[in-house]
C-alpha positions in Angstrom: 84.1 116.8 117.5 85.4 115.0 114.7 85.2 111.3 114.6 87.9 108.9 114.0 87.6 105.0 113.6 90.8 103.2 115.5 90.6 99.2 114.8 92.7 97.6 117.3 92.2 100.1 119.8 92.8 97.6 122.6 96.4 96.9 121.2 99.2 98.2 121.8 99.8 101.8 118.9 96.0 101.2 119.3 95.9 101.9 122.8 98.4 105.3 122.6 97.0 106.5 120.0 93.4 106.5 121.0 94.9 108.4 124.5 96.0 111.0 121.8 93.8 111.8 120.1 91.3 112.0 123.1 93.5 114.8 124.7 93.7 116.9 120.7 90.2 116.9 121.2 88.7 114.1 118.6 86.0 111.6 119.3 87.2 107.9 119.5 85.5 105.5 118.2 87.6 101.8 118.8 87.1 97.8 117.6 88.5 94.8 118.9 88.2 91.1 118.3 90.4 91.1 121.8 92.5 87.4 120.2 93.8 85.6 122.2 97.3 85.7 120.1 98.8 86.8 123.8 97.1 87.2 127.1 93.5 89.0 126.7 94.6 90.5 129.7 97.0 92.9 128.7 94.3 94.3 126.0 91.7 94.4 129.1 94.0 96.3 131.0 95.0 98.9 128.0 91.1 99.3 127.2 90.6 100.2 131.7 93.1 102.6 131.2 90.8 104.4 128.6 87.4 103.9 130.5 86.5 100.5 129.7 84.5 97.9 131.8 86.2 94.3 131.0 82.6 93.3 131.8 81.0 94.6 129.4 83.8 95.1 126.6 83.7 91.2 127.2 80.2 90.7 124.6 80.4 91.4 120.9 79.1 93.8 118.5 77.9 95.8 121.9 78.2 99.6 123.2 80.1 100.4 125.9 80.8 104.3 126.7 84.3 104.9 129.1 83.9 106.1 132.8 86.1 108.3 132.4 85.9 109.7 129.0 82.4 109.7 128.4 81.1 110.1 124.5 84.8 111.1 124.0 85.7 107.0 123.6 83.2 104.6 122.7 84.1 100.7 122.3 82.6 97.9 120.4 84.2 94.2 120.5 84.3 93.5 117.1 85.4 91.1 113.7 87.0 93.4 111.6 85.9 90.8 109.0 82.2 90.9 109.7 80.4 91.9 107.1 77.1 92.5 109.3 78.2 94.2 112.2 81.3 96.2 110.2 78.6 98.0 107.7 76.4 98.5 110.7 79.2 100.6 112.4 79.6 102.9 109.5 76.1 103.5 108.9 75.9 104.8 112.1 78.8 106.7 112.7 80.4 109.3 110.4 84.1 108.4 110.2 86.5 111.2 108.7 89.1 109.3 109.5 89.6 105.2 109.9 92.9 104.0 111.3 93.5 100.5 111.0 96.1 99.2 113.2 93.8 95.9 113.9 96.1 92.5 112.4 96.5 89.6 113.4 100.2 90.1 113.9 103.7 88.1 114.8 106.0 86.8 111.5 106.5 83.1 113.6 103.2 82.1 114.4 102.2 83.2 110.6 103.9 80.3 109.7 102.0 78.0 112.3 98.6 79.3 111.9 98.0 80.7 108.2 94.6 80.5 108.2 94.3 83.2 111.0 96.5 85.6 109.0 94.0 84.9 105.6 90.6 86.3 108.0 92.9 88.6 109.5 94.7 90.8 107.9 93.3 89.9 103.9 89.5 89.6 104.3 89.3 91.9 107.4 90.9 94.4 105.3 89.0 94.3 102.3 85.7 94.6 104.8 87.5 97.9 106.0 88.1 99.2 101.9 84.4 98.2 101.5 82.9 100.4 104.3 85.9 103.3 103.5 83.9 102.9 99.6 80.8 102.9 100.5 80.2 105.5 103.7 82.6 108.4 101.8 85.0 108.1 104.1 87.8 110.3 103.2 90.9 109.3 104.5 92.1 105.7 105.7 95.3 104.6 107.4 96.5 101.5 108.3 99.3 99.7 109.3 101.4 98.1 107.2 105.3 96.6 108.5 108.9 96.9 107.6 108.5 92.9 107.3 107.9 93.5 103.8 111.4 94.5 102.9 112.0 90.7 103.5 115.9 89.9 103.5 117.4 92.8 101.8 120.6 94.0 102.3 119.6 97.8 100.8 119.7 99.9 103.6 118.3 101.7 104.8 115.1 100.9 103.6 113.2 103.2 100.7 110.2 102.4 99.8 110.5 103.5 96.5 112.8 100.1 97.2 110.9 96.3 95.5 109.0 94.5 98.1 108.0 91.5 95.8 109.8 88.7 97.8 108.2 88.6 100.9 109.6 85.6 103.5 106.7 85.4 105.6 103.0 84.9 105.1 102.6 88.2 107.6 105.0 90.1 105.4 102.8 88.9 102.8 99.8 90.1 103.9 100.8 93.4 104.5 102.4 93.5 101.0 98.8 92.6 99.3 97.5 95.1 102.2 99.2 97.5 100.2 98.2 96.5 97.2 94.4 96.9 98.3 95.0 100.4 99.4 96.1 101.3 95.8 93.3 99.4 94.0 90.6 101.3 96.0 92.9 104.6 96.0 92.6 104.6 91.9 89.3 103.2 91.4 87.4 105.9 94.3 89.3 108.4 94.9 90.5 107.3 98.4 93.1 108.4 100.3 95.0 105.9 101.8 97.8 106.4 103.8 99.8 103.1 104.5 102.5 103.1 107.5 105.4 100.6 107.7 105.9 100.5 110.9 109.7 99.4 112.8 109.5 97.7 115.6 107.8 99.7 118.1 108.3 99.2 121.7 107.5 100.8 124.8 105.1 101.2 127.8 102.2 98.3 127.0 104.4 96.9 124.5 103.1 93.3 123.2 104.1 90.4 125.2 105.8 88.4 121.9 107.8 91.0 120.8 111.8 91.5 121.5 111.1 94.3 124.8 108.8 91.8 126.5 110.3 88.7 125.7 113.9 90.4 126.7 112.6 92.7 130.3 110.4 89.9 131.2 113.2 86.4 130.9 116.0 88.9 132.8 113.8 89.7 136.1 112.5 86.3 135.7 116.2 84.9 135.6 114.9 82.8 133.0 117.4 81.9 130.2 116.2 84.4 127.0 116.6 83.1 124.0 119.2 85.0 121.2 118.2 84.0 117.2 120.9 84.0 115.0 123.6 84.3 117.5 122.6 87.6 118.5 124.1 89.0 114.8 120.4 91.2 114.1 120.1 95.0 114.0 116.7 96.3 114.4 115.4 100.0 114.3 114.4 100.3 117.5 111.6 103.0 117.8 109.6 104.2 120.8 106.1 104.5 120.7 106.1 107.8 121.4 107.7 108.5 118.3 105.4 106.4 116.5 102.0 108.4 117.8 103.5 111.8 117.2 104.0 110.7 113.4 100.3 109.6 113.3 99.2 112.7 115.3 101.0 114.6 112.2 99.4 112.8 109.7 96.1 113.3 110.9 96.6 117.5 111.6 97.3 117.9 108.0 94.8 118.3 105.7 96.4 119.7 102.7 97.5 116.7 100.7 95.8 116.0 97.7 97.4 112.5 97.0 95.0 109.7 97.0 97.7 106.8 98.2 100.7 107.2 100.3 103.3 104.9 101.6 105.4 105.9 104.0 108.5 104.3 106.4 107.7 105.3 110.4 110.1 104.4 112.4 113.3 106.0 114.4 116.2 105.4 111.3 119.0 104.7 113.5 119.3 101.0 114.3 120.5 98.9 117.5 122.3 95.7 117.3 120.5 93.4 119.1 122.9 92.5 121.9 123.6 96.5 122.7 119.6 96.3 123.3 119.9 93.1 125.3 122.7 95.0 127.3 120.0 98.2 127.8 117.9 96.7 129.7 120.4 94.7 131.6 121.6 98.5 132.8 117.7 99.5 133.3 116.8 96.0 135.0 120.3 96.2 137.3 120.3 93.0 136.8 122.4 90.1 134.4 120.5 88.3 131.0 121.5 84.4 130.8 122.1 84.0 126.9 120.7 81.2 124.7 122.1 81.4 121.5 120.0 80.2 118.1 120.3 79.7 115.1 118.0 82.2 112.5 114.3 81.2 112.9 112.7 81.1 109.5 110.2 84.2 108.4 112.8 85.9 110.4 114.9 88.8 108.7 118.6 89.4 109.3 118.0 94.0 109.2 116.0 96.4 109.4 116.2 100.5 108.6 113.7 102.8 108.0 114.8 105.5 105.6 112.3 108.5 106.8 113.5 111.3 104.9 110.0 112.1 102.7 107.7 111.0 106.4 110.5 113.9 108.0 109.8 116.3 104.9 106.0 116.2 104.2 105.2 116.4 107.6 107.7 117.4 109.4 108.6 113.9 111.5 111.0 113.9 114.2 111.8 110.4 115.5 114.3 111.6 118.8 113.9 109.0 121.5 117.2 107.8 122.7 116.8 103.7 123.1 118.5 104.0 126.5 115.5 106.5 127.6 113.0 104.1 126.1 113.8 100.7 127.5 113.8 102.5 131.1 110.1 103.8 131.1 109.3 100.4 129.1 111.2 98.6 132.3 109.7 100.7 134.8 105.8 100.2 133.4 107.4 96.4 134.1 107.8 96.4 137.0 104.6 98.5 138.6 102.5 96.2 136.4 103.6 92.8 136.9 104.5 94.2 140.9 108.4 93.4 140.7 
C-alpha cells in the first residue's frame, strides 16, 4: 500500500485530499500544527471527519490512528520547521510522495505578522526539501499561489509570465518556494510539482476567505466588507475541481521531468459583485454592503491559464459557481445550525 504524506492535513484542501486518497486505497500520514490563524475548532472538526480524536490530536508529535480508517489514516501534530521531529517521521515511513499544503496563509495577515511566514513558509519548506532529499522521496507536490502574479494585467495568467514583482510578503514566500524547489530539483533530481492555486472555495472552507466571510455576514445580518468598491474579479475554483486535478497528477507515473509548475483554477473569472449575488440567492437573504478602498497587498483580478494542466493530465474544471456556492451555504447552515 502506497504511503503519502500530506502536510497541512487539517486545512481546507488537505482535509479534502486526504478523504479522496483514502478512498483510492492510499495510506495517508497527515501532519498539521493546528495554529490559531483561524478558529482551531474548524480544524479539529475536519480531523474528526477523518476519524482523528481531538483530545489525542492536541498533543504534539504523538501518533494518532483514525477511528474510522484505521491504518489508512495517521495523524501527527507537528511543526513543519521542526528539524528533529520531521526527519524522524521520514525515517519511520517510506513516503512515495509528499504533498505540501502546510503554510502560513493569508495575504493581509502577512502584513501584520511577517515572522510567521518566514518560519512556516520558508524554514518549514526548506526542512521538508531536506527530508525529501535525504529519504529518497520520488515526488513532491507543493502549494504555491496565484498571488505570485501580483497586479499583472496580462490575463489569463500563464506560468510563462514573469512573476518577479510580488506585492505581499505571502506572495514573496510562495515565489521563494518555487525557486527553492527548482534548486533541489536541479541539484538532487527530486521531482517537484508546484501548483498555483486560484481562490479555492467549498464546504469546510477557510473562514478568512471571501466565500466564508460573505456567507457568515449575510446569514448573521452583518455588514459585508467589499474592497475596491466591488471592482474585483476572482477565478473562484470549487474544491472538487482542485482535488480532481491533484488526483490526476498523482495517478500519472510516466513523466520524467524533475521541475514542473502549473496553474490550477477554474479559468472562468467571476466579478465579485456577481459572486455576492449568488450567495444572496442561495441564502435567500440580502447583503448589507460596506464599500472600502483597495486593501494593501490585494490584487484586482485573477484568471488562470490551465491549458498545460489539461493537456498533460486531462484536468477538467467544470463545477459551476451557482452549484458550488449552494453547496457551501448548505454546509455552513448545517455546521453552524443556522
